[in-house]
N, C-alpha and C positions, 0 to 999 in steps of 0.2 A: 504493502500498500506505500502508496505518497503520501506526503505528506498535511496538501490541501486536504485527503479523504481520510489522513486520522483524523485532522478539525472537523472535518462533518462530521465526521462518528463522537468524537467528543465531543463536537457541541447538541447534536440528539441527541444524544444521554444525558445531558444539562439538563435540557429542555423536555424531555418526559421526566425527571426527577422533580422538576419544578412545579412542572402539569402537576407529578403524584399528591406534595407536599401543599400543594392549594387544592386538591380536590379533596384531606380529608380535612383543612379546616374550616374548608366548604358543610363539609358533614359534620362538624367537631357547633359548626355554630349551629345549622338548622336544631341537630341533638337540644343543646343549650335553648335552642329556639323554645324549647317544649314544653320547658321547666322553673319562665318568668325569671330570668337571672337581675340583677343587682346590674341595676346599669350603671355602677359604678367601680366594679369592681374589674381591676387593671386585663387582665385574661380576657371576658365578655367585651370592654371598649376594646381591646387590641382587635380583636374577632370582626367589629364590627368596623373596624376602619381597613381592617385588609382586603375586606370582602367587599363592603359597599358599594364601590364605585365599577365592581361587575354584575352587581346582584343587583344595585339597584337601576340603569336602563334595562337591566332585559324581563326585571319587576314592573315596569308603568309602557316595555312593549307589549309584555302584554295582556297584561290590562286595560290595551286596546284595542289589541283588539278580543281582547275574553269576557266584554265588562263584566259578568258574572262572576268573573271570578276576583274580585276586589272583594268578595264578603266569606270566599272559601278558603281551601288554603294557599297558603306562599308556594308558586311550582315554580319561580326562578332559581332553586340551589341543583330541582334535576334536575333543570334547561342546560344551565353550566356547567354542569361533570358532565351529562352526555355532549357536549359543543370539547369538555376535556379527553373525552374519553375518544371523540371523533381526529383528534389533533394525538394524537397516543398514534392510534394510528397508524395516522402520516409520516410520524413520527417511525413507524418499524421501518420502512423501508432504509430507513440509511445505517443504520445494524450493520 
């Protein structure tokens, strides 16, 4: 393998790792939201700061797409996780 190929594989693996960690952060945030967490807890604040820039626009898009979802469950974590899995499947070709 050439240096460029090795760098491409390295970047693909690092992106895969970052996407995997972010997926787990989203899962933890979704699980914590079920138990009414303390908004002043530093862990809850960290999870909100890290995930809201991605989940917020997806949530607004879903609410515009399906207005009845405003009073139901928040499906934005599920949509983002599906997008992460799709991106990871694209990265498989670089391994």
